[in-house]
C-alpha positions in Angstrom: 3.4 -3.2 -18.1 0.5 -3.1 -15.7 -2.7 -4.6 -17.2 -5.9 -3.8 -15.2 -8.5 -6.5 -15.2 -11.3 -4.3 -13.9 -12.2 -0.6 -13.7 -11.6 -0.7 -10.0 -8.0 -1.8 -10.5 -7.4 0.8 -13.1 -8.8 3.5 -10.8 -6.5 2.3 -8.0 -3.5 2.3 -10.4 -4.3 5.8 -11.6 -4.9 7.0 -8.0 -1.5 5.6 -6.8 0.3 7.1 -9.9 -1.2 10.6 -9.2 -0.2 10.3 -5.6 3.3 9.3 -6.5 3.6 12.2 -9.0 3.1 14.7 -6.2 5.8 13.3 -4.0 9.6 13.8 -4.1 12.0 11.0 -4.8 12.8 10.5 -1.1 9.1 10.6 -0.2 8.4 7.9 -2.8 11.2 5.7 -1.5 9.9 6.2 2.0 6.4 5.3 1.0 7.6 2.2 -0.8 9.5 1.2 2.3 6.5 1.7 4.6 4.3 -0.2 2.2 6.7 -3.1 2.1 6.9 -3.1 5.9 3.1 -3.2 6.1 3.1 -6.3 3.9 5.7 -7.9 6.1 3.6 -7.1 9.1 0.7 -8.9 7.6 2.8 -12.0 7.1 3.9 -11.8 10.8 0.3 -11.3 11.9 -0.8 -14.2 9.8 1.9 -16.4 11.4 0.7 -15.3 14.8 -2.9 -16.0 13.9 -1.9 -19.5 12.6 0.0 -20.4 15.8 -2.6 -18.9 18.1 -5.5 -20.6 16.5 -3.8 -23.9 16.2 -2.5 -23.9 19.8 -5.8 -22.6 21.2 -8.0 -25.1 19.4 -5.7 -28.2 19.6 -7.2 -29.5 22.8 -10.7 -29.0 21.4 -10.6 -30.4 17.9 -7.2 -32.0 17.7 -5.3 -32.0 14.4 -8.2 -30.1 12.7 -6.9 -27.1 14.5 -4.1 -26.9 11.8 -6.8 -26.4 9.1 -8.6 -23.8 11.2 -5.3 -21.9 11.9 -4.3 -22.1 8.2 -7.7 -20.9 7.1 -7.6 -18.0 9.5 -4.1 -16.9 8.5 -4.6 -17.3 4.7 -6.4 -13.9 4.4 -3.4 -12.1 5.9 -0.8 -14.1 4.0 -2.4 -13.8 0.6 -3.6 -10.3 1.2 0.0 -9.2 1.7 0.6 -10.1 -1.9 -1.4 -7.1 -3.0 0.5 -4.8 -0.7 3.9 -6.1 -1.9 2.7 -5.4 -5.5 1.7 -1.9 -4.5 5.3 -1.3 -3.2 6.7 -2.6 -6.5 4.4 -0.2 -8.4 5.6 2.8 -6.3 9.2 1.9 -7.1 8.3 1.6 -10.8 6.5 5.0 -10.7 9.6 6.4 -9.0 11.9 5.2 -11.7 9.6 6.6 -14.4 9.3 10.0 -12.7 13.0 10.2 -11.9 13.9 9.4 -15.5 11.5 12.0 -16.7 12.8 14.6 -14.3 16.4 13.8 -15.4 15.5 14.1 -19.0 13.8 17.4 -18.4 16.8 18.8 -16.5 19.2 17.7 -19.2 17.0 19.3 -21.9 16.8 22.6 -20.0 20.6 22.6 -19.4 21.2 22.1 -23.2 18.7 24.9 -24.0 20.4 27.3 -21.6 23.9 26.4 -23.0 22.7 27.1 -26.6 21.4 30.6 -25.6 
């Protein structure tokens, strides 16, 4: 169960849930896939940042370039964690909404058979 630490997190959670409720199952899966790909892109960009900074600064500051490269890449690497979490939330909302739609369909089928 999602536990918001701040009002901002709760607002973002509610905003994502309302967005997912307006989408179809296929659109939610596509959104989760794109969000996951964006997070993977952040990891690749962080790796490029690390390699580029380290290689570019190596002649200037020596082995300290590793620290500069790591520091520059950390924002992208650790920032991707939030994006991966968003993709997991989208899939969780998809499960909930799909189960609710299936239960509603089953209930309406039972009601139409009883009539």
